[in-house]
N, C-alpha and C positions, 0 to 999 in steps of 0.2 A: 860602468859603463862612462865613456868619456859625452861632455856636453859640447855640443859645436853652437855657435853663436853664428848668427847670418846678419850682415849689415847691408846697411844699404847699397854700398856697392857691386857686394855679392847678387844683390836681387834686379840690380839695374844689368849686370853681366847676363844672369838668367833672361831677363827679358827680352836683352839685343840677339842671344844664342836661337830663343824660342821664335823670334818673329826672323829670324835669319834661316832659319829652316823651315816656318811656314811660306815664307815669301818662294825660299826653293820649291816646293810643293808647288804653290800655285804656277811659278812659270814653266815647272814643268808638264802642269796638267794645259796649259795655256799654249805650248809648242804643238799639242793636237790638233786637229781638224776645227773642234767646238772649244768652245772657254765653255768652262762651269760656273765660273764665278767672274763677275764683269763689277769694275770699279765705277764710280757715280760718273765720271764722263760719260763712260760706255755708254750707258743706261739712258744719258739724258740725248746721245744721239741716236740711240736706238728707237726710243719712244718722242724724240723731237717735242722733249719737253725743257723746261727752264729751272737751273737749280733749284728756285723756289718753291717749284710743283713737286721736285722730286723730294725735297725738304717735307713738304705737306703730305704726301704720300707716303712717308716714313715716320713723321708725327702721328699722322691720324690712324695709323697699323695699316692701311691698303699695302703698302709693299716690305717684306720682311726685309732683312736687311742683317748683316753681320759685321761688327764694328771690332777691329785690330788694329791696336797702337794709331790711333787716328785714322784710320783708312776705312774706308767704308765698300764692303763688297755686296752683291746682288747675286743669288742663285738663278741660273737664267731659266731652272725649268718652274723658280716661283714665279717671275715675271712672265711667263707664257700661262699657268694657271689663274694668274690674277687676272689677263686680259681674255681668256678662255670664260672664266666668272662673270667677266663684266660685256662679256661678248650682246649685243642688243642685234634683234632681228627686227626690222622693218618690215609692217605689214604693207605698207603701201607700193 
């Protein structure tokens, strides 16, 4: 059985193809009525928070995220769950 050697260039090509495929899938999902995944800027606008606050929510584990090739994505359902779990009912 012949041996194949994988070079760093092969890995770079694979990474680019993988990221391209993931980006295409995300774009297809985003073309629908609602987005399943949001970028940081979208989440900051949605929650009306600063980049630092969003980073703190990531660091302390309050808001789950996925990181792909340096881009951070947030699942809309996760954001809604965090908001629901932290809902405060005022008794006054």
